[in-house]
N, C-alpha and C positions, 0 to 999 in steps of 0.2 A: 464543807465549811459554808456559810451565809456570808453574802457580800459586804465585804469591807471588816473581817473580821476570819481571825487566824485560831488554833488549838493549839494549845500549849500543856505539856505536863507540870505538876507542882504538886510541891511539897503540902498539906495543910496541916498545922501545929496544932494544937490542944496544949492542955496545962496537962493532961498525962496521954496520949498519946503524939505518934507522927505519922502520916502516911502521902501517899502519891494520888493526886487522881487527876484531871484535864480540867481547862477551865478557857472559854472565849476568850479571847485578846481582839481591844478593836484593833486594826491596821495601819503603819505610820509608815510613809514614805515621802521621798522629798518629787515633789515637781516642779521644774525647770519651765519655766515662762517665756518664751520669746514672740519679738514683732516684728512684724517686718513690714516692710511699708518703700513702695519702689525697689524693689530688690536690695535694701538696706536691713541690715536685722543687728538689732540687739537685745540681750539678756533682761530681761525688766524685774525677774524676782526669780528668786527660788524658796518655797514654802516648802513646809513638811506639812503632808496631808493626807486624811484619807481616800485613799483609789474611788475613783467611781463622779461621775459629774463634774466631770472636769474642766466641761467647756464649760459651765457652769460657771462653777469658779473662776475659769479666767476670765468669762464677759464680767463679771458681777467684781471682781478686781479690780478690773480694767475701765469701767462704769464709777467706782465710790470712787478711784484716784483722780477723775475727771477728764482721760484721755478718750473715752467715749462717754457719746450723750443717747444712744441709741443704735439695736441691734443691727441696726442696715449700715452702721461706718464699719463695718467688720465685711471683706471680704469673701475671706475664705478664714478654716480650722483644720488646722495640716497636725497633726501625730508623727511626730519623727520616728523614721525608720531607720535603721543597721540591719546592711546586710540586706533588705527586702521585710526584716522582722521590724513590724510596730515596737520601738520604746515607748515604753506605757507611762515612762518617767518625764517624758517631756510633749510641751506644746506649743505650735506655732502659731500665731493670731495673727492673721494678714488684714490690714486694715487701707481703705480705699484710700485714692492720695489725694481724694478734695481737704481728707480730715489732717487739721492744721496739729500734726504731734508734735508738744511742745512737753519735752522728757526730764528738763531741768527742775531737778530738786526731789525729781517724786519716783526716781529707780530705788530698787533694792536690791541692789546689787552682791549683798550679805544674804546671805541663809534666814531667812523670815520664821522664827520655829513654830511650832502647832499652837501655843497658847500664847501669839505674843502678833497682834498686828503692827505696831511700830518698830519693831525690833526689823534691823537690814533696813530703814531707809537713811538714802546717804546725803539727807539737810531735813535738820527739822522746820524746815519752811513747808516741807511735805505734809504737816500737821495740818494747814491752813484750811479752812470750812470754803467748801466750794459750792454752798446751798446754789443748786438752780434745777431749783422743782417747788412749787406752790405743795402745801402740804396736805392733806386729802383728810379734812375732819373725819369722824365716826360720828353716827347719831346712839350709837348705842349704850346702854349705862353699863358697865364691871361691875358687876357685882359679885360680891359671896359663889353664888352658884353658878358664873359665869368662868369664875376660878379655879371652882373643882371640875369645871369639866375641861377648863385648859390642863388644868393635873393630871388628870386622865388619860386623853389624846398624846403629851408627850410621856409619860408610860409608857405608852404600846409601841412607841418607837421601836424596833428593833433592834439597830446597834445599842442604842441605848439601853435599850432593857436586858438585852442580852450577857454584855460587858462591861458596863457602869462606867467605862473610859472613852464616851464621847460627847459631844455636845449639839445640841439640837437650835436651827433656827425655824420656825413657821409662820404664816399668814394664814389667819381667820379672817377670809370675805365677808366684808358687810353688804348684804346684797335686802333687796327691797320687792315685796308683794302685798301690793291692796293698800300701796296708801302706808305700808310698815315695816321699819326693816329692823335688820335683826344680824347676828353672826350666826354666819354659815359652817357650821364644824364638819357636816358633809364632809364639804368640794375644799378641805382646808390641807396646805401643801406643805413637807416638812424635810427638810436636806439633813442630813447629820456629815461629823468630823473630830473628829481628834482637835481639831481647833477653833473655836469659838469665830474667830473671825473668817475660815473658810466655812463653815456652816451657812454665815449670813452671806456671805460672797456668793454660794451654791444658790441659796434663795433670790438675791435678787436677779445673781446672773438669768437664772427661768424664768424670773419676773419682766427681764427686756427682752431675752428674746421667743418670749408668749406676747410681748405686747402688752403686759397686760400691768406694768406701772402707772396705768391711769385709774384703776380701780383699789377704790377705798378697804383699809383692811388692817387687821391687829397684827404685832410684831409681837410673835411668840421668842422666850429665848431662856431654856435650860441653866443659865447659870448668872453671873456676874454682870454688870452692866459696867463697861468702860466709857472711855470718850469714843475712842474711833468706833466700836458700836454706836454708839446715839449718831455719830458721824454717818455712817452709811448709811441710818433713817434717817434722816434730813435730806441725806443728797437725793434718794430714791422716794422721796415727797409726804411718807407715812407719818402717821401724826400721834400714834398710842402704841406703847412699848409691857410687854407684861413676862416680866421674869422671872424666875425662882430664887435668884441670886440675888444680891447688895448692889448699891451702886457705889461709884466713885465719884468724889468731890465736884470732878472735871466733867464728869456723865450728868450730875443732875444741873452745873451749870448752863454747859450742851440744852441741855434740855430745858432749861428755862428760855434760854437766850432765844430758840427756834421755835417753842411753843410749843411743844412734843412734850404732853405727856406718857411721866415714866413710871411705873409702882414696879414695886420689888417686893422679897419677900412674900411670894403669892402664895399660901398657905393655905390647905382646904377652910379655913373658918375665917380670913384674915388675910390683909395684903396693905401694904406700906405704898400711899402716892406719897413722890418724892417735891412734885411742882403742882404749881397754882397758877 
């Protein structure tokens, strides 16, 4: 089977028949994220996710929570081992000593389920916005033709198209050639996960590790838009979100507060813009 999915048998039942067939299902497993600094360890989060790109997920989550601001603040990444064998569901991030690591109110000591970013936090104070980057505006116009291209590339993501059980987060970079800016769909980057928050954390973690958070681009989401997704985008400094689903009231309020262009219900011939 392909990465991130398993094959299962199921019954298919119609109005006049019942039969078995195989189906591709997205994998969901727990990941324990431990933080280490000066030989002191703490469990920061246990989240349900689709295995794969766990290092990006860890970096993105720690960045979005304001614990790190740069990939260079991570000394090393360690996959836990049991009897010499790598334990795929636990990752340890070693933070350099010069970072002031303040976990007050930020730990996710309870399980954070794949569809939820807020669940499991030990303090509501951890929801406070921690904006630390200037937004990178894009000059490209968002037209219905651009929306059609976005829907096309989303439909091509393997886990999403094979199982229908994953979320996608992506970035379409804006590039300039001969004094003309445009959205570069060819070099767009996408990540998938059963959790919408995880998919975005994987994307942000990748950009952080590659030192590309300074590049302007359009953030693309396959589902609905909640407060925490907008928060993560603001933290990373992106200025525009296009999603296939609906926004929540707090997502709209947050986007307006920080000057983020928020587009939802992106369909082939129309879309809704919720910020002005």
